[in-house]
MARFI-231439 format. One line per field, with one value per residue: residue number from 1; residue in three letters; chain; x, y, z of N, C-alpha, C, O in turn. Coordinates in steps of 0.1 Angstrom, whole numbers. Example, Ala and Ser with C-alpha at 12.3 -4.5 7.8 and 13.67 -1.06 7.14 Angstrom:
2
num <- (1 2)
residu <- (ALA SER)
chaine <- (A A)
n.X <- (132 128)
n.Y <- (-57 -22)
n.Z <- (78 71)
ca.X <- (123 137)
ca.Y <- (-45 -11)
ca.Z <- (78 71)
c.X <- (132 129)
c.Y <- (-33 0)
c.Z <- (78 79)
o.X <- (142 134)
o.Y <- (-33 11)
o.Z <- (85 80)
***
This chain:
367
num <- (1 2 3 4 5 6 7 8 9 10 11 12 13 14 15 16 17 18 19 20 21 22 23 24 25 26 27 28 29 30 31 32 33 34 35 36 37 38 39 40 41 42 43 44 45 46 47 48 49 50 51 52 53 54 55 56 57 58 59 60 61 62 63 64 65 66 67 68 69 70 71 72 73 74 75 76 77 78 79 80 81 82 83 84 85 86 87 88 89 90 91 92 93 94 95 96 97 98 99 100 101 102 103 104 105 106 107 108 109 110 111 112 113 114 115 116 117 118 119 120 121 122 123 124 125 126 127 128 129 130 131 132 133 134 135 136 137 138 139 140 141 142 143 144 145 146 147 148 149 150 151 152 153 154 155 156 157 158 159 160 161 162 163 164 165 166 167 168 169 170 171 172 173 174 175 176 177 178 179 180 181 182 183 184 185 186 187 188 189 190 191 192 193 194 195 196 197 198 199 200 201 202 203 204 205 206 207 208 209 210 211 212 213 214 215 216 217 218 219 220 221 222 223 224 225 226 227 228 229 230 231 232 233 234 235 236 237 238 239 240 241 242 243 244 245 246 247 248 249 250 251 252 253 254 255 256 257 258 259 260 261 262 263 264 265 266 267 268 269 270 271 272 273 274 275 276 277 278 279 280 281 282 283 284 285 286 287 288 289 290 291 292 293 294 295 296 297 298 299 300 301 302 303 304 305 306 307 308 309 310 311 312 313 314 315 316 317 318 319 320 321 322 323 324 325 326 327 328 329 330 331 332 333 334 335 336 337 338 339 340 341 342 343 344 345 346 347 348 349 350 351 352 353 354 355 356 357 358 359 360 361 362 363 364 365 366 367)
residu <- (MET LEU THR PRO ASN THR LEU ARG LYS ILE ILE HIS ILE ASP MET ASP ALA PHE TYR ALA SER VAL GLU GLN MET ASP GLN PRO HIS LEU ARG GLY LYS PRO LEU ALA VAL GLY GLY SER GLU ILE ARG GLY VAL VAL SER ALA ALA SER TYR GLU ALA ARG LYS PHE GLY VAL ARG SER ALA ILE SER GLY ILE GLN ALA LYS ARG LEU CYS PRO ASP LEU ILE PHE VAL PRO PRO ARG PHE ASP ARG TYR LYS GLU ILE SER LYS GLN ILE ARG ASN ILE PHE PHE GLU TYR THR ASP LEU VAL GLU PRO LEU SER LEU ASP GLU ALA TYR LEU ASP VAL THR GLU ASN LYS LYS GLY ASN PRO SER ALA THR LEU LEU ALA GLN GLU ILE ARG GLN ARG ILE PHE GLU GLU VAL GLY LEU THR ALA SER ALA GLY ILE SER ILE ASN LYS PHE VAL ALA LYS ILE ALA SER ASP TYR ASN LYS PRO ASN GLY GLN LYS THR VAL HIS PRO ASP GLU VAL ALA SER PHE LEU GLU LYS LEU ASP VAL LYS LYS PHE TYR GLY ILE GLY LYS VAL THR ALA GLU LYS MET TYR GLN LEU GLY ILE PHE THR GLY ILE ASP LEU LYS GLN LYS PRO LEU ASP TYR LEU GLU LYS HIS PHE GLY ASN SER GLY LEU HIS TYR PHE GLN ILE VAL ARG GLY ILE HIS GLU SER ALA VAL LYS PRO ASN ARG LYS ILE LYS SER VAL GLY ALA GLU ARG THR PHE ASN GLU ASN LEU SER SER GLU ILE TYR LEU GLU GLU ARG LEU LEU ASN ILE ALA ALA GLU LEU GLU LYS ARG LEU LYS LYS SER LYS ILE ALA GLY LYS THR ILE THR LEU LYS ILE LYS TYR SER ASP PHE THR LEU GLN THR ARG SER LYS THR MET PRO TYR PHE ILE THR ASP LYS ALA ILE ILE ALA ASP VAL ALA LYS ASP LEU LEU TYR GLN GLU ARG LEU ARG ASN SER VAL ARG LEU LEU GLY ILE SER ILE HIS ASN LEU ASN ASN GLU GLU THR SER LYS ILE GLU LEU PRO GLN LYS SER VAL SER VAL GLN LEU ARG LEU GLN PHE)
chaine <- (A A A A A A A A A A A A A A A A A A A A A A A A A A A A A A A A A A A A A A A A A A A A A A A A A A A A A A A A A A A A A A A A A A A A A A A A A A A A A A A A A A A A A A A A A A A A A A A A A A A A A A A A A A A A A A A A A A A A A A A A A A A A A A A A A A A A A A A A A A A A A A A A A A A A A A A A A A A A A A A A A A A A A A A A A A A A A A A A A A A A A A A A A A A A A A A A A A A A A A A A A A A A A A A A A A A A A A A A A A A A A A A A A A A A A A A A A A A A A A A A A A A A A A A A A A A A A A A A A A A A A A A A A A A A A A A A A A A A A A A A A A A A A A A A A A A A A A A A A A A A A A A A A A A A A A A A A A A A A A A A A A A A A A A A A A A A A A A A A A A A A A A A A A A A A A A A A A A A A A A A A A A A A A A)
n.X <- (-122 -96 -80 -50 -65 -83 -100 -90 -104 -101 -104 -99 -102 -105 -107 -124 -111 -97 -86 -95 -120 -124 -121 -142 -168 -160 -166 -188 -192 -174 -181 -192 -174 -141 -115 -77 -59 -28 -1 -3 -14 10 33 44 34 3 -15 -36 -64 -97 -126 -142 -120 -104 -117 -105 -76 -57 -41 -29 7 16 26 13 15 8 -13 -32 -29 -42 -68 -83 -105 -100 -97 -74 -65 -53 -37 -49 -34 -37 -66 -74 -61 -72 -101 -95 -88 -116 -125 -112 -112 -142 -132 -122 -142 -148 -130 -97 -70 -61 -44 -32 -26 -17 -31 -56 -64 -66 -61 -84 -84 -112 -117 -121 -144 -155 -185 -194 -200 -203 -201 -180 -185 -210 -202 -184 -201 -210 -198 -187 -210 -214 -191 -199 -224 -215 -192 -198 -182 -173 -163 -147 -144 -120 -125 -112 -92 -68 -45 -34 -50 -75 -69 -62 -89 -105 -102 -120 -146 -146 -157 -174 -182 -180 -159 -160 -139 -145 -132 -131 -131 -106 -83 -95 -101 -72 -60 -76 -69 -53 -15 -7 -22 -21 -8 20 32 48 50 73 79 56 56 83 72 55 68 81 62 42 7 -13 -30 -30 -7 13 10 21 43 73 89 117 123 109 125 151 144 132 148 150 125 110 101 80 63 55 45 21 5 -10 -25 -15 -7 10 11 0 -25 -11 -16 -1 21 54 72 91 105 110 100 102 93 99 82 98 83 97 124 156 193 210 233 234 206 195 202 187 162 168 171 141 128 145 132 106 107 119 99 77 93 96 71 61 74 105 137 161 190 203 207 189 194 170 169 154 153 154 150 132 145 160 179 195 213 228 240 250 249 266 251 216 193 175 169 165 188 213 205 200 226 239 225 231 258 254 244 259 281 284 285 256 239 217 196 170 140 127 135 140 140 148 144 161 167 157 146 126 107 87 58 40 39 16 9 -9 -20 -13 -28 -48 -62 -100 -133 -150 -161 -174 -207 -208 -191)
n.Y <- (15 26 61 85 109 101 100 87 66 63 40 38 14 7 -11 -4 -6 -33 -58 -55 -57 -81 -96 -88 -94 -128 -137 -124 -112 -94 -72 -41 -32 -14 -28 -41 -56 -75 -68 -65 -60 -60 -62 -59 -49 -25 -40 -33 -13 -12 11 14 18 37 59 66 68 55 33 20 9 18 11 -19 -12 15 17 5 22 48 34 23 -1 -17 -46 -69 -93 -120 -117 -132 -143 -160 -164 -133 -130 -155 -140 -119 -125 -133 -112 -97 -116 -103 -77 -86 -93 -66 -55 -63 -49 -44 -34 -45 -33 -40 -68 -50 -29 -20 -8 2 3 9 25 12 -11 -44 -44 -19 -5 35 49 52 61 45 25 18 18 2 -21 -22 -23 -51 -67 -60 -74 -100 -106 -98 -70 -41 -11 16 38 58 80 90 108 99 77 92 110 96 80 93 107 85 79 103 97 83 54 32 50 69 90 110 125 145 153 181 195 188 200 221 204 196 219 224 210 198 194 172 158 145 116 99 122 122 127 141 153 171 184 199 213 229 247 259 276 264 253 241 225 248 269 249 250 276 276 277 260 260 264 246 220 226 231 205 183 156 152 172 176 160 167 188 181 167 183 196 181 161 132 100 75 43 20 -8 -42 -70 -66 -59 -83 -68 -78 -98 -107 -120 -118 -113 -103 -102 -121 -111 -90 -96 -98 -116 -126 -159 -165 -153 -162 -188 -176 -163 -187 -203 -175 -181 -197 -197 -174 -189 -206 -182 -175 -199 -210 -180 -190 -179 -161 -147 -125 -106 -102 -90 -78 -70 -54 -45 -25 -25 2 10 17 14 -7 -17 -43 -54 -78 -88 -117 -138 -153 -164 -173 -194 -215 -223 -226 -215 -186 -184 -184 -164 -142 -150 -141 -109 -105 -109 -89 -64 -52 -52 -26 -24 -42 -64 -63 -74 -90 -92 -107 -104 -105 -93 -86 -99 -123 -124 -114 -86 -101 -87 -55 -31 1 21 51 85 113 140 166 169 181 173 143 145 141 113 108)
n.Z <- (-295 -286 -288 -294 -281 -266 -237 -204 -180 -146 -121 -87 -65 -31 2 29 59 61 71 96 91 77 103 111 102 99 125 144 170 174 159 158 176 193 173 171 142 149 168 199 238 250 233 199 170 154 128 118 119 133 123 143 166 157 160 182 180 169 149 116 126 146 177 199 226 230 210 229 252 240 232 259 262 235 213 207 179 161 131 103 77 52 48 47 18 4 2 -8 -33 -43 -50 -64 -85 -90 -104 -129 -145 -153 -165 -183 -175 -142 -120 -90 -55 -33 -9 -5 -22 -54 -88 -117 -148 -171 -194 -218 -214 -205 -197 -216 -205 -204 -183 -158 -132 -125 -124 -107 -85 -91 -90 -65 -49 -55 -45 -18 -20 -25 -14 13 24 29 6 -7 -34 -57 -84 -117 -141 -141 -123 -102 -92 -89 -70 -46 -43 -39 -6 -3 9 27 55 29 1 -21 -48 -76 -95 -117 -152 -158 -129 -118 -117 -97 -76 -65 -63 -36 -18 9 15 27 16 -2 -24 -20 -9 20 59 66 45 40 59 55 30 46 62 41 35 19 18 6 -27 -46 -30 -36 -65 -75 -74 -89 -114 -114 -86 -70 -78 -67 -39 -36 -50 -74 -73 -71 -102 -99 -82 -88 -117 -111 -90 -111 -126 -139 -147 -158 -157 -167 -161 -149 -154 -134 -124 -111 -89 -64 -41 -15 16 55 85 117 154 190 218 237 245 227 232 227 202 200 207 185 164 162 157 132 114 111 104 79 67 64 45 24 21 10 -13 -32 -35 -51 -74 -76 -74 -56 -55 -42 -4 29 58 84 106 143 171 207 215 192 169 139 118 87 67 43 14 -15 -37 -60 -73 -77 -54 -34 -13 22 41 29 28 55 67 53 65 87 88 80 106 126 113 126 160 177 185 207 225 211 192 172 142 106 71 37 1 -26 -60 -80 -101 -120 -137 -157 -170 -184 -203 -206 -225 -224 -252 -245 -227 -230 -205 -208 -214 -225 -220 -195 -191 -188 -173)
ca.X <- (-107 -86 -70 -43 -74 -98 -94 -87 -115 -94 -109 -93 -114 -98 -116 -125 -104 -98 -85 -103 -141 -128 -121 -159 -173 -155 -166 -196 -192 -161 -192 -193 -162 -129 -105 -69 -54 -19 3 -5 -12 28 45 42 28 -6 -11 -48 -73 -113 -135 -147 -110 -100 -122 -96 -65 -56 -39 -13 22 14 27 2 12 4 -28 -42 -33 -53 -83 -82 -113 -91 -94 -62 -68 -36 -36 -44 -33 -44 -80 -70 -54 -87 -109 -91 -90 -127 -130 -101 -125 -149 -125 -117 -154 -152 -115 -81 -64 -63 -34 -33 -11 -16 -48 -70 -67 -65 -66 -87 -87 -123 -120 -130 -148 -163 -196 -198 -209 -192 -201 -170 -188 -219 -194 -177 -210 -220 -185 -188 -226 -210 -185 -213 -235 -207 -180 -197 -177 -172 -159 -142 -137 -120 -126 -107 -84 -53 -45 -28 -63 -84 -60 -69 -101 -111 -103 -123 -157 -148 -163 -186 -183 -169 -161 -155 -133 -145 -119 -127 -128 -91 -77 -98 -101 -63 -59 -85 -61 -38 -3 -4 -35 -15 -5 34 43 47 46 85 84 47 66 90 65 44 82 80 47 35 2 -25 -25 -25 4 22 10 20 62 83 96 132 120 106 135 160 141 129 155 141 110 103 92 69 54 51 32 10 -4 -14 -34 -2 0 10 12 -6 -30 -3 -14 14 32 65 78 106 112 102 101 100 103 91 84 97 80 109 138 166 203 220 233 230 190 191 205 182 154 168 167 127 125 150 125 89 112 123 83 71 102 88 54 62 87 113 145 172 207 205 197 188 190 168 168 145 156 143 142 124 154 161 195 193 226 228 250 246 257 269 242 202 193 161 173 171 202 222 200 202 240 242 218 240 272 251 242 279 289 289 275 246 233 207 183 166 129 125 143 134 154 143 154 159 174 150 150 116 104 78 56 30 38 2 7 -21 -20 -12 -42 -51 -73 -112 -144 -163 -171 -187 -220 -205 -175)
ca.Y <- (18 42 71 100 116 95 107 74 64 51 35 31 5 5 -19 -4 -11 -45 -69 -56 -60 -96 -104 -84 -103 -136 -131 -112 -109 -86 -61 -26 -30 -12 -39 -43 -68 -78 -64 -71 -50 -60 -64 -63 -35 -29 -40 -30 -10 -10 19 22 19 50 69 65 71 36 32 6 11 20 -6 -22 -6 27 15 4 34 57 23 7 -15 -24 -59 -77 -105 -127 -119 -147 -136 -170 -158 -125 -135 -159 -130 -104 -131 -129 -91 -96 -118 -92 -73 -89 -90 -56 -51 -71 -40 -45 -33 -47 -25 -48 -70 -46 -24 -19 6 -4 12 12 32 5 -23 -58 -41 -18 9 45 62 50 62 38 8 17 20 -14 -32 -19 -34 -66 -64 -61 -85 -117 -109 -90 -61 -27 -7 26 43 73 80 104 108 91 69 98 117 88 75 109 102 72 85 114 97 66 42 30 57 71 104 112 140 149 161 194 195 183 214 228 195 196 234 229 196 201 187 163 144 145 104 103 129 119 137 146 160 177 195 209 221 242 259 269 284 258 245 234 225 262 268 242 254 290 277 277 242 256 265 229 212 233 223 186 177 151 147 188 178 154 177 201 176 163 195 203 170 153 115 92 64 37 9 -21 -56 -83 -58 -69 -86 -63 -81 -106 -107 -123 -112 -116 -97 -112 -119 -104 -85 -102 -94 -127 -136 -172 -165 -140 -170 -193 -170 -164 -202 -201 -166 -182 -211 -189 -171 -200 -211 -180 -174 -206 -203 -173 -193 -169 -165 -132 -125 -92 -103 -82 -78 -60 -52 -33 -26 -20 16 11 22 4 -12 -28 -47 -61 -87 -97 -130 -140 -161 -164 -187 -195 -221 -217 -230 -206 -175 -185 -181 -153 -135 -146 -134 -98 -102 -107 -78 -53 -53 -49 -10 -24 -52 -62 -63 -77 -95 -95 -111 -100 -109 -84 -84 -110 -131 -124 -106 -85 -107 -81 -39 -24 12 30 65 94 121 156 169 174 184 166 135 149 134 95 102)
ca.Z <- (-303 -280 -297 -285 -274 -255 -217 -194 -170 -136 -106 -77 -53 -18 5 44 72 51 77 104 87 78 111 122 97 107 142 147 184 172 153 166 186 186 172 161 141 152 184 220 247 256 223 188 162 148 115 108 129 129 127 160 171 150 166 196 174 173 132 115 122 161 189 207 238 226 211 241 260 234 236 269 253 224 214 197 172 154 116 94 60 42 50 37 11 -2 6 -22 -48 -45 -48 -77 -96 -95 -108 -140 -149 -158 -174 -176 -168 -127 -107 -77 -50 -16 -9 0 -28 -68 -102 -127 -158 -177 -207 -226 -207 -206 -197 -228 -201 -211 -170 -142 -115 -124 -130 -98 -77 -95 -85 -49 -47 -57 -36 -6 -16 -30 0 28 30 23 -4 -16 -45 -66 -100 -124 -150 -138 -113 -88 -86 -81 -57 -37 -45 -27 5 5 13 31 45 23 -3 -34 -54 -90 -98 -134 -156 -160 -118 -115 -108 -87 -66 -63 -57 -28 -14 20 3 30 13 -19 -21 -18 1 34 70 65 29 41 72 47 24 54 67 30 26 10 26 -1 -41 -50 -31 -46 -77 -78 -71 -104 -119 -106 -70 -61 -77 -58 -26 -34 -58 -86 -72 -78 -114 -100 -74 -104 -126 -106 -88 -121 -131 -149 -142 -174 -156 -172 -152 -153 -150 -137 -115 -110 -75 -67 -31 -8 31 62 100 131 165 198 232 251 236 230 233 223 190 198 205 173 150 160 151 119 108 113 92 66 64 61 34 9 15 2 -26 -40 -40 -64 -81 -80 -70 -57 -54 -26 7 36 72 92 131 150 184 217 214 178 157 123 113 76 63 30 7 -28 -43 -75 -81 -79 -45 -26 -2 36 48 20 36 68 63 47 74 101 85 81 120 129 110 135 169 183 190 216 229 196 191 160 131 92 62 26 -5 -35 -72 -83 -114 -123 -151 -157 -183 -191 -200 -210 -221 -231 -253 -233 -231 -223 -201 -217 -206 -233 -214 -184 -186 -189 -165)
c.X <- (-102 -80 -63 -52 -83 -88 -98 -95 -105 -102 -102 -101 -101 -112 -115 -121 -105 -98 -95 -114 -135 -126 -133 -165 -173 -164 -178 -195 -182 -169 -189 -182 -150 -120 -94 -63 -37 -16 -5 -9 2 34 34 33 14 -7 -22 -58 -90 -114 -136 -132 -99 -102 -111 -79 -54 -56 -23 -3 26 17 13 1 4 -9 -37 -44 -40 -65 -82 -93 -109 -91 -83 -65 -52 -44 -39 -49 -36 -59 -81 -67 -64 -97 -104 -92 -102 -128 -121 -108 -133 -144 -126 -131 -154 -139 -105 -74 -67 -50 -36 -20 -11 -30 -59 -69 -62 -66 -70 -91 -101 -126 -123 -129 -158 -179 -203 -203 -200 -191 -194 -174 -194 -214 -185 -187 -213 -208 -185 -203 -219 -208 -197 -216 -227 -199 -186 -191 -176 -163 -155 -142 -136 -122 -123 -104 -69 -55 -43 -41 -72 -80 -67 -81 -115 -109 -109 -136 -158 -154 -172 -191 -177 -174 -154 -152 -132 -133 -115 -130 -119 -86 -81 -98 -88 -57 -66 -76 -49 -28 0 -11 -28 -7 14 40 32 51 58 82 71 51 71 80 57 57 83 71 36 25 -10 -23 -22 -14 16 20 17 39 63 91 113 132 117 119 148 158 140 133 151 132 104 95 83 59 50 41 22 -1 -12 -25 -26 4 1 12 -3 -16 -18 -6 -2 29 43 74 94 113 104 108 102 104 95 94 83 91 86 120 149 177 220 221 229 217 187 195 196 167 154 167 151 121 128 141 110 99 111 107 74 81 99 77 52 68 94 127 152 184 207 200 198 186 182 163 167 149 148 141 135 131 154 174 187 208 221 239 245 255 259 259 226 200 176 165 174 183 209 216 200 218 242 238 227 256 266 249 252 287 294 281 268 246 223 203 178 148 118 138 135 145 144 153 150 168 169 155 136 115 92 69 45 33 28 6 -4 -20 -22 -28 -42 -59 -84 -120 -156 -168 -179 -195 -220 -195 -180)
c.Y <- (32 48 82 103 114 95 96 73 55 52 29 24 4 -6 -11 -10 -30 -60 -72 -60 -74 -102 -101 -93 -120 -139 -121 -110 -98 -71 -48 -25 -26 -25 -35 -55 -65 -71 -70 -58 -51 -59 -61 -49 -37 -27 -31 -22 -10 3 25 19 30 59 76 70 65 36 18 11 13 11 -4 -16 6 24 15 12 45 51 21 -3 -22 -39 -59 -88 -110 -121 -130 -141 -147 -168 -145 -123 -144 -147 -121 -113 -132 -117 -93 -100 -111 -82 -70 -95 -78 -49 -62 -60 -37 -46 -31 -39 -33 -54 -64 -35 -20 -6 -7 9 4 20 25 -7 -35 -56 -35 -2 21 53 52 51 48 22 9 17 2 -25 -28 -29 -48 -70 -71 -74 -105 -117 -105 -82 -51 -21 3 33 55 68 95 100 100 88 79 105 105 77 86 109 89 70 93 108 84 68 41 43 61 83 102 124 143 158 175 203 194 191 220 222 197 207 233 223 203 195 175 153 141 130 105 108 128 131 140 158 172 188 202 221 236 249 264 279 277 245 241 234 238 268 263 247 267 286 271 261 241 256 253 222 213 228 208 175 170 151 163 186 171 158 188 197 176 171 200 187 160 140 107 83 55 21 -5 -33 -63 -75 -65 -73 -77 -71 -92 -114 -119 -118 -117 -106 -107 -112 -110 -102 -92 -100 -99 -127 -147 -169 -162 -154 -180 -192 -167 -177 -204 -190 -172 -191 -207 -185 -180 -204 -198 -174 -194 -211 -194 -173 -182 -171 -151 -135 -112 -101 -93 -86 -71 -64 -41 -34 -23 -10 25 18 13 3 -19 -30 -57 -67 -92 -110 -133 -150 -163 -173 -183 -203 -218 -216 -216 -189 -173 -178 -169 -141 -132 -141 -116 -95 -102 -92 -65 -52 -44 -35 -17 -38 -54 -67 -74 -81 -99 -95 -109 -103 -95 -92 -96 -112 -134 -114 -102 -86 -97 -61 -34 -6 17 46 77 101 133 157 174 174 173 155 133 141 119 91 93)
c.Z <- (-293 -288 -289 -277 -265 -244 -214 -186 -160 -126 -102 -63 -37 -4 21 53 70 63 90 98 82 90 118 116 98 120 145 160 183 163 160 177 180 186 165 161 142 166 193 230 255 251 210 179 150 136 107 120 122 129 140 166 167 154 178 192 170 152 129 120 141 173 198 219 236 221 219 250 256 236 246 265 244 225 203 192 164 139 111 80 52 39 45 21 -1 -3 -6 -32 -51 -51 -64 -88 -100 -106 -126 -147 -157 -169 -167 -172 -153 -125 -96 -68 -39 -20 -8 -12 -46 -76 -107 -135 -165 -191 -217 -215 -206 -204 -208 -217 -201 -194 -160 -129 -119 -125 -112 -86 -81 -87 -69 -43 -50 -47 -22 -8 -22 -20 12 32 20 14 -9 -27 -50 -82 -105 -138 -152 -126 -99 -82 -84 -72 -42 -31 -35 -13 5 10 22 43 37 10 -19 -41 -68 -90 -118 -139 -157 -144 -111 -108 -98 -75 -61 -55 -41 -18 0 10 13 25 -3 -20 -27 -13 15 45 70 54 33 52 67 39 35 59 50 22 22 16 17 -19 -50 -45 -37 -63 -82 -80 -85 -104 -106 -96 -66 -66 -71 -46 -25 -44 -70 -85 -76 -88 -109 -94 -83 -114 -119 -95 -103 -131 -135 -142 -151 -172 -159 -164 -158 -146 -145 -129 -111 -97 -74 -53 -22 6 36 75 109 142 178 207 242 240 240 226 228 210 188 198 191 162 147 152 134 108 107 100 81 57 57 46 20 9 6 -16 -34 -43 -51 -71 -87 -68 -67 -52 -39 -15 16 46 79 105 138 165 189 217 197 163 152 119 99 72 50 25 -2 -35 -52 -81 -76 -63 -39 -14 9 39 46 29 45 74 62 57 87 96 89 99 130 123 114 148 169 190 208 216 214 193 176 146 119 83 47 16 -18 -51 -76 -98 -122 -131 -153 -172 -187 -194 -210 -210 -228 -239 -242 -239 -222 -215 -209 -208 -215 -231 -200 -180 -186 -179 -150)
o.X <- (-106 -73 -68 -49 -89 -77 -108 -96 -100 -108 -98 -105 -90 -124 -104 -128 -113 -106 -100 -119 -145 -129 -135 -171 -184 -166 -175 -202 -183 -163 -181 -182 -145 -117 -96 -61 -33 -24 -12 -5 4 44 22 26 14 -3 -21 -58 -94 -104 -133 -136 -89 -93 -111 -71 -43 -65 -14 -3 37 8 6 -11 -8 -18 -48 -54 -45 -73 -78 -90 -113 -87 -82 -69 -43 -56 -33 -59 -40 -63 -90 -72 -65 -103 -113 -97 -103 -136 -127 -110 -134 -151 -128 -129 -160 -139 -103 -69 -75 -43 -39 -8 1 -37 -70 -81 -50 -71 -66 -97 -100 -137 -130 -118 -170 -187 -214 -209 -188 -182 -201 -171 -187 -220 -181 -182 -216 -211 -180 -203 -222 -216 -201 -213 -232 -198 -179 -192 -178 -152 -158 -130 -145 -121 -127 -110 -63 -62 -48 -43 -77 -87 -73 -84 -126 -114 -107 -140 -168 -157 -180 -203 -170 -185 -145 -159 -123 -127 -104 -131 -119 -83 -73 -95 -89 -51 -63 -75 -39 -31 9 -9 -33 4 17 51 20 55 57 83 75 47 69 80 55 54 86 71 24 29 -20 -15 -14 -8 26 29 20 46 57 96 117 140 123 126 156 166 145 128 147 125 94 83 72 47 41 31 14 -12 -20 -31 -30 14 -11 15 -14 -9 -19 -1 8 41 41 83 104 125 91 117 102 115 85 105 74 90 81 123 152 177 231 210 223 213 177 189 194 162 145 164 150 114 120 141 104 98 104 102 66 76 105 74 43 71 93 129 150 187 211 189 207 178 189 157 174 149 137 129 133 127 149 180 176 216 212 250 237 267 249 259 228 210 169 166 183 189 212 224 200 220 249 246 230 264 272 253 253 297 302 269 270 252 226 206 182 147 107 148 127 156 132 165 139 175 177 163 135 124 83 70 42 29 32 6 -5 -18 -31 -36 -38 -66 -81 -118 -167 -179 -186 -194 -230 -191 -172)
o.Y <- (43 42 87 101 122 93 91 85 44 63 18 31 -1 -4 -13 -20 -37 -69 -83 -71 -82 -114 -107 -101 -125 -151 -110 -100 -90 -60 -49 -17 -29 -32 -29 -63 -55 -67 -80 -47 -44 -53 -62 -41 -45 -17 -25 -27 -8 9 36 15 33 69 87 75 69 38 12 24 9 3 6 -13 6 29 21 12 52 58 10 -15 -33 -44 -52 -96 -102 -121 -140 -136 -143 -171 -144 -114 -140 -148 -116 -108 -131 -117 -89 -93 -109 -79 -61 -104 -78 -41 -67 -64 -28 -57 -21 -38 -33 -51 -69 -31 -16 5 -18 20 -8 20 31 -12 -33 -64 -39 8 19 62 45 46 39 11 -1 16 -8 -35 -37 -38 -56 -75 -83 -83 -116 -129 -108 -81 -52 -26 2 30 63 58 106 92 97 93 77 106 105 68 84 111 88 60 97 117 76 80 50 44 54 86 94 133 143 167 180 215 198 190 226 228 201 206 242 229 210 192 167 141 134 132 112 105 130 142 147 171 183 200 214 233 248 261 276 286 281 233 239 242 238 273 269 246 268 293 262 255 233 247 249 218 204 220 201 165 177 152 164 190 176 156 196 203 185 166 209 187 148 138 104 76 58 11 -10 -35 -62 -77 -76 -65 -78 -71 -93 -123 -129 -114 -123 -101 -115 -100 -104 -108 -94 -98 -94 -129 -150 -171 -167 -155 -183 -200 -168 -176 -208 -193 -173 -192 -213 -193 -178 -205 -201 -169 -194 -217 -196 -163 -177 -179 -142 -146 -113 -107 -85 -96 -61 -73 -31 -45 -20 -7 36 22 2 13 -24 -21 -66 -62 -101 -110 -128 -153 -163 -181 -173 -197 -210 -205 -207 -182 -162 -169 -162 -132 -122 -139 -110 -85 -94 -86 -58 -51 -33 -34 -12 -45 -46 -79 -78 -74 -108 -88 -114 -104 -88 -103 -106 -106 -144 -106 -110 -79 -101 -54 -32 1 15 54 77 99 135 148 182 171 169 152 124 135 112 80 87)
o.Z <- (-294 -296 -280 -265 -258 -242 -219 -182 -163 -122 -106 -54 -38 -5 26 57 77 63 93 104 82 90 129 124 99 119 150 161 193 162 170 186 169 196 155 170 137 174 192 227 265 256 210 185 141 131 97 131 111 133 145 177 173 155 182 200 168 144 135 119 146 178 202 223 240 228 219 257 264 241 245 267 242 236 193 201 161 137 116 75 41 27 36 13 -12 -14 -13 -42 -63 -60 -74 -98 -112 -116 -133 -155 -168 -178 -156 -161 -151 -127 -90 -71 -35 -29 -9 -11 -46 -71 -105 -132 -165 -196 -226 -210 -206 -208 -212 -222 -198 -192 -153 -119 -118 -126 -107 -75 -74 -81 -62 -35 -41 -39 -19 0 -22 -16 22 45 8 16 -21 -29 -50 -89 -100 -145 -162 -118 -88 -70 -73 -67 -31 -19 -30 -8 17 18 24 46 37 8 -26 -43 -71 -85 -126 -133 -158 -144 -99 -96 -91 -64 -49 -45 -34 -8 -2 -1 9 27 -12 -15 -37 -10 19 42 80 56 30 52 70 41 33 60 50 12 21 18 24 -24 -59 -54 -41 -72 -94 -87 -91 -95 -98 -92 -56 -57 -71 -41 -17 -47 -79 -95 -83 -87 -114 -97 -82 -119 -120 -91 -102 -142 -134 -135 -155 -182 -156 -163 -169 -135 -152 -129 -107 -94 -81 -53 -22 7 29 77 107 142 179 210 252 230 251 214 227 204 178 186 185 151 136 145 125 96 96 91 72 44 48 36 10 -2 -3 -26 -45 -53 -59 -78 -97 -58 -75 -46 -27 -16 13 48 82 111 140 170 184 221 193 152 157 117 100 75 48 29 0 -38 -58 -93 -64 -62 -39 -4 12 39 54 35 49 82 71 59 95 104 98 103 139 129 109 146 163 201 219 207 205 192 174 144 119 83 47 18 -19 -50 -76 -105 -129 -131 -152 -181 -198 -185 -221 -200 -240 -230 -233 -248 -210 -215 -218 -196 -212 -237 -196 -169 -183 -175 -143)
***
């Protein structure tokens, strides 16, 4: 039974180069070779890269042209999301054998609260080892894990010994662990914020910790309190199963840049049809439709419209998207179009809040 003084034990499991690893598992001739999922040496954006490709600087979200320039021997393969979802479900089923408190973040990572677990094992470290071993034996892929007192620290720790490793940050180690980290390693601090911190002389956790709350709020607004807390290991968000979907979308990158609205209209019909399929599969509808336009110079523009009723129908979605397309003139030729729908009618079916805990050293031997 959990009490207000119980120390929470959180595991963050993160699959290693998930999409690329699935492709290498299913296609043995790709193993050990630099691989990019998505994109091409002519068009598109890399969705994932194998570790062999990452050695050359290839990573997700860069263009296929840039990836090929970095790694001339790079092999491009198209993504197979149905296959990734199938594998993800297998992995998730393993998680549920240990705890019902599983919060998926994406197909390849999740938080597990094992404070109380189905195995009756008091050691979160040993549970993480066992889970990773089972994923390897039953699925054929490697995973990394971070173990600590909250989601924030566990998330950072899972990246510490990648690939195929894990790190436990014990309760009495949290402060020193965070103090030594470069602020860019803090989950949630992006490149722009990290650069701003560097300019302010904040390079590591200890630098951040030395700044008073009013200073952080002055320079970072509402995020100042968040930074003040996380560097002290304070992160009270519980692991929440059945996370509410906030948006559903579909997009397409074109083989050639398009500058005619007539051609773009045709593409919108296909994208709207795909979005309708995804909405119906999720059994949800939405009111706010957003059109995403990525131009040939990679600049991004979004345009949105909110309807007075919930919709899923592809014809209505396409009509609204067309209106948004003609809302103003295109700035340049277009390489990508996307439609997403927000303001959904789904409800969070489960809110599980665990008692909040303070840092303690009493459970070190079993953590």
